[in-house]
Residue, then its C-alpha position, 0 to 999 in steps of 0.5 A: m346474708a348481709t344487707t346493703t342499703r343505697p345512699n339517699t339520692f340527692l332529691q330525698r336529701l334535700i327532702g330529709a333535710a328540710a323535713l328535719d330528718a336525722a337520719i339524713y343528717e347523719e347519712i350526709e355527715a359519713d358522706p365525704r362525696a356529699i360536700s359539693q351537694a351541701m355546697a350547691i345547696v348553699v349557693v343556690s340558697s344565697l342566689a335564691s335570697g338575692v333574687g328574693a331581696v328584689g322584693f323588699g325594693s331593690r332593683i334585680s340588678g342589686a341580686p348579686f349583692f344580697a346573694i353574696a351577703a347571704l353566701m358570705s353570712w352563712a360562710a361567717w356562721a358556719l366557721v363561728t358554729y364549728e369553732i364553738g361546737s367543737h372547741l368551746l361547747p363540745t360534749p365527751a362525744t364531740r368528734v367532728g371535723l371541718g368537712q363533717l360539719l359543712r356538709t351537714i349545715g350545707f344541706a340544713a341550708t334548704p330551706g332558704l331556697l324558699s327566699l326565692l319567693g320573695v320576689m313577690r312584694g307584699i309576701t317578701g318579708p314573711v317569706f324570708v321570716v319563714s325561710w330564716v326560721w327554718m333554717l335555724a331550726a335545721m342548723v340545730v338538727a344538724v349540729r346536734q347531729a354533726l356534733d354528736y350532741t345527745s342535747t337538742a338545748r345545747a345544739l341551740a345554744v351553739c347555733a344561737l350563738g354563733w348566729v349572733l355573732a356572725i350577724l355581729m361580724a357582718v355589721l362591723l364589716g359592713l361599717l368598716f367597709t361602707p363607703g360614708v356618705s357625704 
């Protein structure tokens, strides 16, 4: 008699993604229906970053700007990571579609929900640092699983290079489109 297993619930996936559980990331990679869940996490995590950024001293009216910036930064990082991982640094075993990678790294944004706590002045900086480092660790696991890497070091290299390039793109765009001070 064959046994079937049901996929984990959304909450179980959130907890597993935050716990850096490779099996959860494999399940997410294989489930095309998880894309809406992954994108919801990215949006809510970006909103949490926007609200949490108020703790840096900006007004609450600045929250939408920071949320949009967080969302765009994630999108840039995701795209650059896909290009690097699938075209620049693939292994012979690497077989990935954009959807697979977006699902896994979407769930890797789960620790970004913590940035909402940044709204409390005095702990904003540490909250953001912890959430960013945790998201980077989750991203490494997600990339390792989605790109079928056997090496965590390769996944870390892809994520770190993607992160640096995404930051450089954000800075360049900021310089190009920020109005000058008169």
